[in-house]
C-alpha positions as CSV (number, residue, x, y, z in Angstrom):
1,X,-101.1,47.0,-113.4
2,X,-98.5,49.9,-111.7
3,X,-95.5,49.5,-113.0
4,X,-92.2,51.3,-111.9
5,X,-89.3,51.2,-114.1
6,X,-85.9,52.3,-112.6
7,X,-82.6,53.1,-114.5
8,X,-79.3,51.9,-113.9
9,X,-78.6,51.9,-109.8
10,X,-75.0,51.7,-109.8
11,X,-75.4,51.0,-106.2
12,X,-76.9,54.6,-105.2
13,X,-79.0,53.0,-102.5
14,X,-79.7,56.5,-101.2
15,X,-81.1,57.4,-104.6
16,X,-83.3,54.3,-104.9
17,X,-84.6,54.6,-101.4
18,X,-86.2,57.9,-102.6
19,X,-88.4,56.2,-105.4
20,X,-92.0,55.9,-104.2
21,X,-93.6,52.5,-104.1
22,X,-97.0,52.9,-103.0
23,X,-99.2,51.0,-105.3
24,X,-96.3,49.4,-107.3
25,X,-97.0,45.9,-108.5
26,X,-94.3,45.6,-110.9
27,X,-90.6,46.8,-110.7
28,X,-88.1,46.8,-114.2
29,X,-84.7,47.9,-113.8
30,X,-82.5,48.4,-116.9
31,X,-79.1,47.1,-115.6
32,X,-76.1,47.8,-113.7
33,X,-77.6,47.4,-110.3
34,X,-74.3,47.4,-108.4
35,X,-71.4,49.7,-108.0
36,X,-68.2,49.3,-110.5
37,X,-66.1,52.4,-109.7
38,X,-63.0,50.5,-109.1
39,X,-63.5,48.5,-112.8
40,X,-64.8,51.4,-114.5
41,X,-61.6,53.5,-113.5
42,X,-59.1,50.8,-114.3
43,X,-61.1,50.1,-117.6
44,X,-60.3,54.0,-118.7
45,X,-56.8,54.1,-117.7
46,X,-56.3,51.3,-119.6
47,X,-57.8,52.7,-122.6
48,X,-55.5,55.9,-122.1
49,X,-52.4,53.5,-121.7
50,X,-53.0,51.5,-124.9
51,X,-53.2,55.0,-126.9
52,X,-50.1,55.7,-125.4
53,X,-48.4,52.5,-126.2
54,X,-48.1,51.2,-122.8
55,X,-48.8,48.1,-121.2
56,X,-52.2,47.4,-119.8
57,X,-52.2,47.4,-115.6
58,X,-52.1,44.1,-114.3
59,X,-55.4,43.2,-112.0
60,X,-53.9,41.2,-109.0
61,X,-55.8,39.1,-106.4
62,X,-56.5,42.1,-104.2
63,X,-57.9,44.2,-106.7
64,X,-60.1,41.4,-108.1
65,X,-61.3,40.8,-104.8
66,X,-62.2,44.5,-104.3
67,X,-63.7,44.8,-107.7
68,X,-65.8,41.5,-106.9
69,X,-67.2,42.6,-103.4
70,X,-68.0,46.3,-104.3
71,X,-70.2,44.9,-107.0
72,X,-71.8,42.2,-105.2
73,X,-72.5,44.1,-101.7
74,X,-74.2,47.2,-103.5
75,X,-75.9,44.6,-105.8
76,X,-77.4,43.0,-102.8
77,X,-78.3,46.2,-101.1
78,X,-80.3,47.4,-103.9
79,X,-82.0,44.0,-104.2
80,X,-82.8,43.7,-100.8
81,X,-84.3,47.4,-100.7
82,X,-87.8,46.3,-102.3
83,X,-90.5,44.5,-100.6
84,X,-90.8,40.8,-101.3
85,X,-94.4,41.3,-102.2
86,X,-93.5,43.1,-105.6
87,X,-91.7,41.5,-108.3
88,X,-88.5,42.8,-109.5
89,X,-87.1,42.0,-112.9
90,X,-83.7,43.3,-113.4
91,X,-81.2,43.1,-116.6
92,X,-77.3,42.8,-115.4
93,X,-76.2,45.5,-118.1
94,X,-72.5,45.6,-118.6
95,X,-71.6,45.6,-114.9
96,X,-72.1,42.3,-114.9
97,X,-73.3,40.3,-112.0
98,X,-70.9,37.1,-111.3
99,X,-72.3,33.9,-111.7
100,X,-71.8,30.8,-109.9
101,X,-69.5,29.8,-112.3
102,X,-67.5,32.8,-112.3
103,X,-67.3,33.0,-108.6
104,X,-66.1,29.4,-108.4
105,X,-63.2,30.4,-110.8
106,X,-62.3,33.1,-109.0
107,X,-62.1,31.3,-105.8
108,X,-60.2,28.4,-107.4
109,X,-57.6,30.9,-109.0
110,X,-57.1,33.1,-106.1
111,X,-57.9,30.8,-103.4
112,X,-60.8,33.4,-102.2
113,X,-64.0,32.3,-100.1
114,X,-66.3,34.5,-102.3
115,X,-69.9,33.8,-102.3
116,X,-72.0,33.5,-105.6
117,X,-74.1,36.9,-106.2
118,X,-76.7,34.9,-108.1
119,X,-77.4,32.7,-105.7
120,X,-77.4,35.3,-103.1
121,X,-80.4,36.9,-105.0
122,X,-82.1,33.9,-105.4
123,X,-82.3,33.4,-101.9
124,X,-84.1,36.8,-101.6
125,X,-87.2,35.6,-103.5
126,X,-89.3,37.5,-105.9
127,X,-86.3,39.0,-107.7
128,X,-85.2,37.7,-110.9
129,X,-82.3,38.2,-113.7
130,X,-84.1,37.6,-117.0
131,X,-81.4,37.5,-119.7
132,X,-82.7,37.6,-123.3
133,X,-86.3,36.2,-122.1
134,X,-89.8,37.3,-122.8
135,X,-92.1,37.3,-119.9
136,X,-95.9,37.5,-119.9
137,X,-96.9,39.1,-116.5
138,X,-100.6,40.0,-115.8
139,X,-101.3,39.8,-119.4
140,X,-98.5,42.0,-120.5
141,X,-95.4,40.9,-123.1
142,X,-92.6,42.3,-121.7
143,X,-89.0,41.4,-123.5
144,X,-85.5,41.8,-121.2
145,X,-82.7,42.2,-123.5
146,X,-79.3,42.1,-121.9
147,X,-76.4,44.1,-123.1
148,X,-74.4,43.4,-126.1
149,X,-72.0,45.3,-128.1
150,X,-73.7,46.3,-131.5
151,X,-71.4,46.7,-134.4
152,X,-72.2,50.1,-135.0
153,X,-70.5,50.9,-131.6
154,X,-67.3,49.4,-132.9
155,X,-67.6,51.2,-136.0
156,X,-68.5,54.5,-134.1
157,X,-65.6,54.3,-131.5
158,X,-63.2,52.3,-133.3
159,X,-61.4,50.6,-130.1
160,X,-57.6,49.8,-130.9
161,X,-58.4,46.0,-131.1
162,X,-60.7,46.7,-134.2
163,X,-60.8,43.5,-136.0
164,X,-61.2,41.3,-132.9
165,X,-63.9,43.8,-131.3
166,X,-65.7,43.9,-134.5
167,X,-65.7,40.1,-135.0
168,X,-67.1,39.5,-131.4
169,X,-69.7,42.6,-132.0
170,X,-71.0,40.4,-135.2
171,X,-71.7,37.6,-132.9
172,X,-73.6,39.3,-130.3
173,X,-75.6,41.7,-132.7
174,X,-76.4,38.6,-134.7
175,X,-77.8,37.0,-131.5
176,X,-79.7,40.0,-130.2
177,X,-81.4,40.4,-133.5
178,X,-82.5,36.9,-132.9
179,X,-83.5,37.3,-129.6
180,X,-85.5,40.5,-130.6
181,X,-87.3,38.7,-133.5
182,X,-88.3,36.0,-131.1
183,X,-89.9,38.6,-129.0
184,X,-92.0,39.8,-131.9
185,X,-94.5,42.4,-130.7
186,X,-94.4,43.4,-127.0
187,X,-95.9,45.8,-124.5
188,X,-92.7,46.8,-122.9
189,X,-89.1,46.3,-124.3
190,X,-86.5,46.5,-121.2
191,X,-83.0,46.7,-122.4
192,X,-79.6,48.2,-121.4
193,X,-78.4,50.6,-124.1
194,X,-80.6,52.9,-126.0
195,X,-81.6,52.9,-129.8
196,X,-78.7,54.2,-131.7
197,X,-79.7,58.1,-132.2
198,X,-81.9,58.7,-129.4
199,X,-80.8,59.4,-125.8
200,X,-77.2,57.8,-126.5
201,X,-74.9,60.8,-127.2
202,X,-71.9,60.3,-125.2
203,X,-70.7,63.4,-123.2
204,X,-69.9,61.9,-119.5
205,X,-66.7,63.4,-117.6
206,X,-63.9,61.0,-117.8
207,X,-64.3,59.2,-120.9
208,X,-61.9,59.4,-123.6
209,X,-62.0,62.8,-125.5
210,X,-62.3,61.1,-129.0
211,X,-65.5,59.5,-127.8
212,X,-67.6,62.7,-126.8
213,X,-70.4,63.6,-129.3
214,X,-70.5,60.1,-130.5
215,X,-73.8,57.8,-130.7
216,X,-73.2,54.9,-128.3
217,X,-77.0,53.3,-128.7
218,X,-77.7,50.1,-130.7
219,X,-78.9,50.0,-134.7
220,X,-80.4,46.7,-134.0
221,X,-82.4,48.0,-131.0
222,X,-83.6,51.1,-133.2
223,X,-84.4,48.5,-136.0
224,X,-86.6,46.7,-133.8
225,X,-88.5,49.3,-132.6
226,X,-89.3,50.7,-136.0
227,X,-90.6,47.4,-137.1
228,X,-92.5,46.1,-133.8
229,X,-93.5,49.6,-132.1
230,X,-93.6,48.4,-128.3
231,X,-95.6,50.7,-126.5
232,X,-92.7,51.4,-123.9
233,X,-88.8,51.0,-124.0
234,X,-86.9,51.5,-121.1
235,X,-83.1,51.6,-121.1
236,X,-80.0,53.2,-119.3
237,X,-76.4,53.0,-120.0
238,X,-75.6,56.5,-121.4
239,X,-76.4,58.5,-118.1
240,X,-76.1,61.9,-119.9
241,X,-78.8,60.6,-122.3
242,X,-81.7,60.7,-119.6
243,X,-84.8,61.7,-121.1
244,X,-87.8,60.3,-123.4
245,X,-87.9,60.6,-127.2
246,X,-90.5,59.2,-129.5
247,X,-89.9,56.9,-132.2
248,X,-93.4,56.3,-134.0
249,X,-96.0,55.1,-131.6
250,X,-93.0,54.0,-128.9
251,X,-92.4,56.0,-125.9
252,X,-88.5,55.5,-125.3
253,X,-87.1,56.2,-121.8
254,X,-83.2,56.6,-121.1
255,X,-83.8,56.4,-117.1
256,X,-80.2,57.6,-116.6
257,X,-78.5,56.6,-113.0
258,X,-81.3,55.7,-110.8
259,X,-84.1,57.7,-112.4
260,X,-87.5,56.3,-112.6
261,X,-91.0,56.3,-114.7
262,X,-94.0,55.0,-113.5
263,X,-96.6,53.8,-115.7
264,X,-100.2,51.9,-115.5
265,X,-101.1,49.3,-118.2
């Protein structure tokens, strides 16, 4: 089986179009399919404002609509690019795809008439959004682990609301560990963030100065890899960490933004 793994597209359709699809029988995407430049810019603005003791910028109706449409339209552009004959399995990542219920809430709150991104994806056929699920595809066991905040990230980056963030991260990390243990031994693990200490060092322009040089990967994922030794791990999230590393017999690929790897199993 010829498999194509693609790193976080972030709505860069022109880069995705350059990836060869000849002979590909399965496509795996590590998350962050759509473009979220507006949301990302606002997030880091608020990080800096909190450091300065300033109130966060409010997200009014027009801003919410623009953020939604930027993610929605770019996600669908990427999803529609692939031939319907090739099954596509993609994570959401931390640039989440708005669910039907989330879209309804926004429509009710702001009086919008936005359509659900997940429902539009379902209409395409052969495009799937597995979330913390194990799939057996052509005899291969493939685990899809959705993005979560690991407790090690909170310890490393120490956000201003440390206690609240840590409590939330503990719940998410415990859930992720349960999911990974349920997967057990797999041929391929598709996850959003890299394992801690591998291909995960932050050095991206525009991030807060105190973040640079720190490891943003997950210790829960690292522990899983050491224990179960999947043949391949595909991830993204830390774009500047693009590359390959080995952990025991496991090949870990951080595919960055729209990078790709083709394997045959």
